C-alpha positions, 0 to 999 in steps of 0.5 A: 221588397225595396231595392238596396238604393231605396233602402239606403235613401230611407236610412239616410232620411231617417238619420237626418230626421234623428239628427234634427230631433237631437238639435230640437231637444237642445235648441229649437230651430227657427222656421227659417233654419228648418226651411234652409235645411231642405235647400242645403240638402238639395244643394249637396245632392246637386254637388255630388251629382255634378262631381260624379258626372264629372268623374265619368261615374254616371252610375253614382251621378244617377244615384245622387240625382235620384236622392235629390228627386226623392227629397223633392217628392217628400217636400212636395207631398208634405206641402200638399198635405199641409195645404189640404189640412188648411183648406179643411180647417 
C-alpha cells in the first residue's frame, strides 16, 4: 500500500497528464512547450519548498522536495527508456 503522500503525488501527476491531454486535443503543444513544462513544474516545487522552509514548516518543505525528486525520477526514467529504444533501432 502506498503512503498517503505518495498517492497524492500520483494523483497530481495524473491530473497534469489529463490537463496536457486536454491541451493536445485543442492545439498540439510544440516540443519546446512540452520541454518547458518539466522545468516549470520543477520551479514550482522549488518555490513551494523554499516558502515552507522559510515559514518554519520543514514537514511541508520535505513534501514539496520529495515531489520535485519524483518529477526528476520520472523524467530521468523516460529519458533512459527513450535512449535505450533509439539504440535498439
